[in-house]
Backbone and ligand atoms as CSV (ligand in chain L), in Angstrom:
chain,resi,resn,atom,element,x,y,z
A,1,MET,N,N,0.772,-1.643,8.743
A,1,MET,CA,C,-0.359,-1.503,9.683
A,1,MET,C,C,0.110,-1.802,11.104
A,2,VAL,N,N,-0.352,-1.003,12.055
A,2,VAL,CA,C,0.153,-1.126,13.418
A,2,VAL,C,C,-0.551,-2.239,14.190
A,3,ASN,N,N,-1.851,-2.319,14.008
A,3,ASN,CA,C,-2.633,-3.264,14.807
A,3,ASN,C,C,-2.593,-4.671,14.189
A,4,LYS,N,N,-1.977,-5.597,14.927
A,4,LYS,CA,C,-1.782,-6.971,14.431
A,4,LYS,C,C,-3.103,-7.685,14.157
A,5,GLU,N,N,-4.032,-7.519,15.079
A,5,GLU,CA,C,-5.311,-8.219,14.928
A,5,GLU,C,C,-6.079,-7.701,13.724
A,6,LEU,N,N,-6.011,-6.379,13.554
A,6,LEU,CA,C,-6.694,-5.771,12.421
A,6,LEU,C,C,-6.076,-6.266,11.118
A,7,GLU,N,N,-4.752,-6.404,11.147
A,7,GLU,CA,C,-4.047,-6.901,9.971
A,7,GLU,C,C,-4.536,-8.313,9.626
A,8,MET,N,N,-4.729,-9.119,10.666
A,8,MET,CA,C,-5.208,-10.486,10.423
A,8,MET,C,C,-6.627,-10.474,9.861
A,9,ILE,N,N,-7.445,-9.540,10.372
A,9,ILE,CA,C,-8.823,-9.430,9.871
A,9,ILE,C,C,-8.821,-9.062,8.382
A,10,VAL,N,N,-7.903,-8.168,8.014
A,10,VAL,CA,C,-7.808,-7.769,6.602
A,10,VAL,C,C,-7.424,-8.977,5.738
A,11,HIS,N,N,-6.476,-9.771,6.226
A,11,HIS,CA,C,-6.083,-10.977,5.487
A,11,HIS,C,C,-7.230,-11.986,5.422
A,12,LEU,N,N,-7.949,-12.084,6.534
A,12,LEU,CA,C,-9.078,-13.019,6.587
A,12,LEU,C,C,-10.116,-12.629,5.539
A,13,GLN,N,N,-10.352,-11.322,5.454
A,13,GLN,CA,C,-11.322,-10.839,4.474
A,13,GLN,C,C,-10.847,-11.131,3.044
A,14,ASP,N,N,-9.557,-10.962,2.802
A,14,ASP,CA,C,-9.015,-11.294,1.480
A,14,ASP,C,C,-9.332,-12.746,1.126
A,15,LEU,N,N,-9.104,-13.635,2.101
A,15,LEU,CA,C,-9.385,-15.058,1.874
A,15,LEU,C,C,-10.873,-15.278,1.635
A,16,ASP,N,N,-11.716,-14.625,2.453
A,16,ASP,CA,C,-13.162,-14.789,2.305
A,16,ASP,C,C,-13.630,-14.315,0.928
A,17,LEU,N,N,-13.058,-13.212,0.464
A,17,LEU,CA,C,-13.454,-12.693,-0.846
A,17,LEU,C,C,-13.030,-13.658,-1.956
A,18,MET,N,N,-11.847,-14.275,-1.777
A,18,MET,CA,C,-11.390,-15.260,-2.773
A,18,MET,C,C,-12.285,-16.490,-2.761
A,19,ILE,N,N,-12.697,-16.907,-1.554
A,19,ILE,CA,C,-13.578,-18.078,-1.437
A,19,ILE,C,C,-14.937,-17.769,-2.084
A,20,ASP,N,N,-15.452,-16.546,-1.817
A,20,ASP,CA,C,-16.715,-16.123,-2.442
A,20,ASP,C,C,-16.628,-16.213,-3.958
A,21,GLU,N,N,-15.517,-15.687,-4.471
A,21,GLU,CA,C,-15.306,-15.679,-5.914
A,21,GLU,C,C,-15.281,-17.095,-6.470
A,22,ALA,N,N,-14.561,-17.972,-5.752
A,22,ALA,CA,C,-14.476,-19.361,-6.184
A,22,ALA,C,C,-15.858,-19.990,-6.218
A,23,HIS,N,N,-16.687,-19.685,-5.219
A,23,HIS,CA,C,-18.044,-20.234,-5.176
A,23,HIS,C,C,-18.881,-19.716,-6.341
A,24,ASP,N,N,-18.690,-18.423,-6.661
A,24,ASP,CA,C,-19.429,-17.848,-7.793
A,24,ASP,C,C,-19.094,-18.576,-9.093
A,25,VAL,N,N,-17.805,-18.861,-9.254
A,25,VAL,CA,C,-17.373,-19.541,-10.471
A,25,VAL,C,C,-17.905,-20.975,-10.480
A,26,GLU,N,N,-17.906,-21.612,-9.300
A,26,GLU,CA,C,-18.421,-22.981,-9.196
A,26,GLU,C,C,-19.895,-23.057,-9.584
A,27,LYS,N,N,-20.635,-21.982,-9.203
A,27,LYS,CA,C,-22.072,-21.941,-9.529
A,27,LYS,C,C,-22.283,-21.960,-11.036
A,28,LEU,N,N,-21.320,-21.446,-11.772
A,28,LEU,CA,C,-21.416,-21.442,-13.229
A,28,LEU,C,C,-21.050,-22.806,-13.816
A,29,GLY,N,N,-20.675,-23.723,-12.921
A,29,GLY,CA,C,-20.421,-25.090,-13.370
A,29,GLY,C,C,-18.960,-25.424,-13.579
A,30,PHE,N,N,-18.063,-24.536,-13.183
A,30,PHE,CA,C,-16.637,-24.823,-13.313
A,30,PHE,C,C,-16.099,-25.352,-11.989
A,31,ALA,N,N,-15.215,-26.322,-12.082
A,31,ALA,CA,C,-14.579,-26.813,-10.863
A,31,ALA,C,C,-13.364,-25.940,-10.554
A,32,ILE,N,N,-13.258,-25.563,-9.302
A,32,ILE,CA,C,-12.155,-24.695,-8.889
A,32,ILE,C,C,-11.149,-25.516,-8.098
A,33,SER,N,N,-9.911,-25.452,-8.496
A,33,SER,CA,C,-8.901,-26.125,-7.691
A,33,SER,C,C,-8.357,-25.117,-6.679
A,34,GLY,N,N,-7.986,-25.627,-5.534
A,34,GLY,CA,C,-7.400,-24.750,-4.529
A,34,GLY,C,C,-8.391,-24.164,-3.554
A,35,CYS,N,N,-9.683,-24.416,-3.771
A,35,CYS,CA,C,-10.692,-23.858,-2.871
A,35,CYS,C,C,-10.561,-24.439,-1.463
A,36,GLU,N,N,-10.269,-25.740,-1.406
A,36,GLU,CA,C,-10.098,-26.381,-0.096
A,36,GLU,C,C,-8.895,-25.798,0.647
A,37,GLU,N,N,-7.848,-25.503,-0.101
A,37,GLU,CA,C,-6.655,-24.895,0.491
A,37,GLU,C,C,-6.990,-23.521,1.063
A,38,LEU,N,N,-7.779,-22.766,0.312
A,38,LEU,CA,C,-8.200,-21.450,0.787
A,38,LEU,C,C,-8.967,-21.570,2.095
A,39,LYS,N,N,-9.864,-22.527,2.132
A,39,LYS,CA,C,-10.691,-22.709,3.335
A,39,LYS,C,C,-9.841,-23.125,4.530
A,40,ALA,N,N,-8.858,-23.988,4.273
A,40,ALA,CA,C,-7.967,-24.428,5.348
A,40,ALA,C,C,-7.148,-23.246,5.874
A,41,ALA,N,N,-6.659,-22.413,4.953
A,41,ALA,CA,C,-5.880,-21.241,5.352
A,41,ALA,C,C,-6.757,-20.274,6.143
A,42,ARG,N,N,-8.011,-20.156,5.717
A,42,ARG,CA,C,-8.956,-19.272,6.394
A,42,ARG,C,C,-9.187,-19.734,7.831
A,43,GLN,N,N,-9.346,-21.046,7.975
A,43,GLN,CA,C,-9.611,-21.611,9.298
A,43,GLN,C,C,-8.426,-21.403,10.238
A,44,GLU,N,N,-7.247,-21.595,9.680
A,44,GLU,CA,C,-6.027,-21.456,10.459
A,44,GLU,C,C,-5.873,-20.009,10.946
A,45,LEU,N,N,-6.143,-19.075,10.048
A,45,LEU,CA,C,-6.025,-17.662,10.394
A,45,LEU,C,C,-7.107,-17.259,11.408
A,46,ALA,N,N,-8.328,-17.712,11.179
A,46,ALA,CA,C,-9.439,-17.360,12.065
A,46,ALA,C,C,-9.167,-17.805,13.497
A,47,ALA,N,N,-8.458,-18.932,13.647
A,47,ALA,CA,C,-8.158,-19.471,14.972
A,47,ALA,C,C,-7.228,-18.555,15.765
A,48,LYS,N,N,-6.485,-17.699,15.053
A,48,LYS,CA,C,-5.536,-16.807,15.723
A,48,LYS,C,C,-6.179,-15.498,16.167
A,49,ILE,N,N,-7.366,-15.225,15.669
A,49,ILE,CA,C,-8.031,-13.951,15.967
A,49,ILE,C,C,-8.930,-14.111,17.185
A,50,SER,N,N,-8.942,-13.096,18.042
A,50,SER,CA,C,-9.745,-13.195,19.265
A,50,SER,C,C,-11.226,-13.338,18.910
A,51,LYS,N,N,-11.927,-14.136,19.709
A,51,LYS,CA,C,-13.320,-14.482,19.417
A,51,LYS,C,C,-14.235,-13.258,19.247
A,52,PRO,N,N,-14.171,-12.272,20.164
A,52,PRO,CA,C,-15.099,-11.138,20.003
A,52,PRO,C,C,-14.892,-10.390,18.683
A,53,LEU,N,N,-13.625,-10.234,18.305
A,53,LEU,CA,C,-13.333,-9.518,17.068
A,53,LEU,C,C,-13.790,-10.331,15.860
A,54,LEU,N,N,-13.531,-11.633,15.925
A,54,LEU,CA,C,-13.943,-12.516,14.840
A,54,LEU,C,C,-15.465,-12.491,14.700
A,55,TYR,N,N,-16.163,-12.499,15.815
A,55,TYR,CA,C,-17.619,-12.466,15.822
A,55,TYR,C,C,-18.126,-11.172,15.186
A,56,ARG,N,N,-17.480,-10.069,15.557
A,56,ARG,CA,C,-17.842,-8.761,15.013
A,56,ARG,C,C,-17.679,-8.751,13.497
A,57,TYR,N,N,-16.546,-9.307,13.079
A,57,TYR,CA,C,-16.248,-9.372,11.657
A,57,TYR,C,C,-17.291,-10.224,10.928
A,58,GLU,N,N,-17.588,-11.398,11.473
A,58,GLU,CA,C,-18.547,-12.312,10.830
A,58,GLU,C,C,-19.914,-11.662,10.696
A,59,ARG,N,N,-20.300,-10.925,11.746
A,59,ARG,CA,C,-21.609,-10.283,11.737
A,59,ARG,C,C,-21.676,-9.227,10.637
A,60,LEU,N,N,-20.612,-8.427,10.521
A,60,LEU,CA,C,-20.558,-7.403,9.481
A,60,LEU,C,C,-20.558,-8.038,8.090
A,61,ARG,N,N,-19.808,-9.143,7.974
A,61,ARG,CA,C,-19.710,-9.820,6.687
A,61,ARG,C,C,-21.047,-10.405,6.261
A,62,GLY,N,N,-21.913,-10.668,7.225
A,62,GLY,CA,C,-23.243,-11.156,6.908
A,62,GLY,C,C,-24.076,-10.107,6.195
A,63,LYS,N,N,-23.750,-8.836,6.472
A,63,LYS,CA,C,-24.532,-7.742,5.893
A,63,LYS,C,C,-23.830,-7.107,4.701
A,64,LEU,N,N,-22.497,-7.028,4.797
A,64,LEU,CA,C,-21.731,-6.292,3.798
A,64,LEU,C,C,-20.705,-7.211,3.157
A,65,LYS,N,N,-20.394,-6.926,1.913
A,65,LYS,CA,C,-19.382,-7.738,1.232
A,65,LYS,C,C,-18.020,-7.513,1.879
A,66,ARG,N,N,-17.738,-6.261,2.230
A,66,ARG,CA,C,-16.484,-5.940,2.892
A,66,ARG,C,C,-16.766,-5.404,4.290
A,67,ALA,N,N,-16.221,-6.090,5.287
A,67,ALA,CA,C,-16.451,-5.688,6.674
A,67,ALA,C,C,-15.377,-4.722,7.148
A,68,VAL,N,N,-14.236,-4.779,6.505
A,68,VAL,CA,C,-13.134,-3.916,6.907
A,68,VAL,C,C,-12.606,-3.217,5.659
A,69,VAL,N,N,-12.494,-1.887,5.746
A,69,VAL,CA,C,-12.110,-1.100,4.570
A,69,VAL,C,C,-11.018,-0.092,4.931
A,70,PRO,N,N,-10.218,0.288,3.935
A,70,PRO,CA,C,-9.194,1.303,4.198
A,70,PRO,C,C,-9.761,2.716,4.274
A,71,VAL,N,N,-9.019,3.579,4.960
A,71,VAL,CA,C,-9.317,5.002,4.989
A,71,VAL,C,C,-8.154,5.703,4.304
A,72,LYS,N,N,-8.483,6.514,3.317
A,72,LYS,CA,C,-7.427,7.254,2.633
A,72,LYS,C,C,-7.834,8.725,2.589
A,73,ASN,N,N,-6.893,9.596,2.899
A,73,ASN,CA,C,-7.182,11.039,2.984
A,73,ASN,C,C,-8.413,11.310,3.847
A,74,ASP,N,N,-8.527,10.560,4.948
A,74,ASP,CA,C,-9.651,10.689,5.880
A,74,ASP,C,C,-10.998,10.259,5.314
A,75,ILE,N,N,-10.999,9.599,4.169
A,75,ILE,CA,C,-12.255,9.149,3.567
A,75,ILE,C,C,-12.393,7.640,3.749
A,76,CYS,N,N,-13.549,7.213,4.291
A,76,CYS,CA,C,-13.851,5.782,4.397
A,76,CYS,C,C,-14.087,5.262,2.981
A,77,LEU,N,N,-13.304,4.256,2.560
A,77,LEU,CA,C,-13.463,3.762,1.194
A,77,LEU,C,C,-14.607,2.743,1.087
A,78,GLY,N,N,-15.355,2.582,2.189
A,78,GLY,CA,C,-16.558,1.747,2.121
A,78,GLY,C,C,-17.745,2.565,1.675
A,79,CYS,N,N,-17.867,3.788,2.212
A,79,CYS,CA,C,-19.046,4.611,1.909
A,79,CYS,C,C,-18.677,6.036,1.508
A,80,PHE,N,N,-17.388,6.356,1.506
A,80,PHE,CA,C,-16.882,7.659,1.077
A,80,PHE,C,C,-17.272,8.818,1.983
A,81,LEU,N,N,-17.508,8.509,3.244
A,81,LEU,CA,C,-17.762,9.570,4.213
A,81,LEU,C,C,-16.432,10.008,4.825
A,82,ARG,N,N,-16.300,11.317,4.993
A,82,ARG,CA,C,-15.088,11.845,5.610
A,82,ARG,C,C,-15.084,11.525,7.102
A,83,GLN,N,N,-13.968,11.022,7.608
A,83,GLN,CA,C,-13.849,10.686,9.027
A,83,GLN,C,C,-13.287,11.887,9.789
A,84,PRO,N,N,-13.738,12.066,11.035
A,84,PRO,CA,C,-13.198,13.178,11.836
A,84,PRO,C,C,-11.678,13.057,11.975
A,85,THR,N,N,-10.999,14.198,11.935
A,85,THR,CA,C,-9.534,14.213,12.015
A,85,THR,C,C,-9.044,13.536,13.296
A,86,ALA,N,N,-9.758,13.758,14.401
A,86,ALA,CA,C,-9.353,13.180,15.690
A,86,ALA,C,C,-9.364,11.654,15.622
A,87,VAL,N,N,-10.343,11.101,14.956
A,87,VAL,CA,C,-10.438,9.650,14.808
A,87,VAL,C,C,-9.248,9.148,13.984
A,88,GLY,N,N,-8.905,9.906,12.945
A,88,GLY,CA,C,-7.782,9.535,12.092
A,88,GLY,C,C,-6.486,9.460,12.866
A,89,ALA,N,N,-6.267,10.449,13.732
A,89,ALA,CA,C,-5.037,10.492,14.518
A,89,ALA,C,C,-4.933,9.255,15.404
A,90,GLN,N,N,-6.031,8.897,16.051
A,90,GLN,CA,C,-6.034,7.711,16.924
A,90,GLN,C,C,-5.986,6.426,16.120
A,91,GLY,N,N,-6.722,6.442,15.024
A,91,GLY,CA,C,-6.784,5.252,14.175
A,91,GLY,C,C,-5.426,4.868,13.635
A,92,ARG,N,N,-4.631,5.863,13.266
A,92,ARG,CA,C,-3.298,5.599,12.722
A,92,ARG,C,C,-2.376,4.980,13.774
A,93,GLU,N,N,-2.627,5.304,15.037
A,93,GLU,CA,C,-1.809,4.717,16.102
A,93,GLU,C,C,-2.050,3.216,16.212
A,94,GLY,N,N,-3.277,2.812,15.886
A,94,GLY,CA,C,-3.585,1.392,15.811
A,94,GLY,C,C,-3.822,0.689,17.140
A,95,ASN,N,N,-4.018,1.451,18.217
A,95,ASN,CA,C,-4.270,0.808,19.512
A,95,ASN,C,C,-5.699,0.295,19.626
A,96,GLU,N,N,-6.556,0.921,18.854
A,96,GLU,CA,C,-7.974,0.609,18.945
A,96,GLU,C,C,-8.500,0.379,17.532
A,97,ILE,N,N,-9.594,-0.354,17.438
A,97,ILE,CA,C,-10.203,-0.523,16.126
A,97,ILE,C,C,-11.415,0.402,16.047
A,98,PHE,N,N,-11.417,1.259,15.036
A,98,PHE,CA,C,-12.516,2.200,14.867
A,98,PHE,C,C,-13.464,1.710,13.792
A,99,VAL,N,N,-14.722,2.110,13.941
A,99,VAL,CA,C,-15.683,1.784,12.890
A,99,VAL,C,C,-16.212,3.082,12.292
A,100,CYS,N,N,-16.577,3.034,11.033
A,100,CYS,CA,C,-17.154,4.192,10.358
A,100,CYS,C,C,-18.548,4.449,10.933
A,101,GLU,N,N,-18.786,5.699,11.321
A,101,GLU,CA,C,-20.079,6.031,11.923
A,101,GLU,C,C,-21.216,5.882,10.932
A,102,ASN,N,N,-20.893,6.018,9.681
A,102,ASN,CA,C,-21.936,5.970,8.665
A,102,ASN,C,C,-22.276,4.544,8.235
A,103,CYS,N,N,-21.262,3.762,7.882
A,103,CYS,CA,C,-21.556,2.441,7.320
A,103,CYS,C,C,-21.256,1.298,8.295
A,104,GLY,N,N,-20.579,1.594,9.414
A,104,GLY,CA,C,-20.338,0.579,10.430
A,104,GLY,C,C,-19.186,-0.360,10.145
A,105,ARG,N,N,-18.482,-0.139,9.025
A,105,ARG,CA,C,-17.353,-1.013,8.708
A,105,ARG,C,C,-16.152,-0.696,9.597
A,106,MET,N,N,-15.316,-1.703,9.838
A,106,MET,CA,C,-14.076,-1.488,10.579
A,106,MET,C,C,-13.086,-0.802,9.647
A,107,LEU,N,N,-12.291,0.074,10.237
A,107,LEU,CA,C,-11.428,0.925,9.421
A,107,LEU,C,C,-9.956,0.671,9.676
A,108,TYR,N,N,-9.164,0.804,8.623
A,108,TYR,CA,C,-7.700,0.879,8.809
A,108,TYR,C,C,-7.152,1.968,7.892
A,109,TRP,N,N,-6.158,2.666,8.398
A,109,TRP,CA,C,-5.630,3.833,7.683
A,109,TRP,C,C,-4.453,3.431,6.806
A,110,ILE,N,N,-4.495,3.878,5.572
A,110,ILE,CA,C,-3.422,3.491,4.655
A,110,ILE,C,C,-2.554,4.691,4.249
A,111,ASP,N,N,-2.752,5.830,4.889
A,111,ASP,CA,C,-1.849,6.956,4.601
A,111,ASP,C,C,-1.350,7.571,5.893
L,1,ZN,ZN,ZN,-18.036,4.200,5.909
């Protein structure tokens, strides 16, 4: 992935999804080891991401389980809408962060 910040957001989301999962299991009455470590790693990573981007991510995560999704063959894997070819060309360069016009998720290209 070209865009460093976007890469960090993807990692942050991975951590958030793991933390969510751990909480789900805890609700069933099981104690999870390593949850505190996950949270500490999440905090450390979040501190490296610029505030506006982090805010954008948090807001999306409030509505959607996944705030950032891959695009493969020009298809947003969040909602399966085809992305315009022009957006794909720019998106692959990674200078800017694009969002899906349909579902509003942040996009990264994996092909
Ligand atoms: Zn979408």
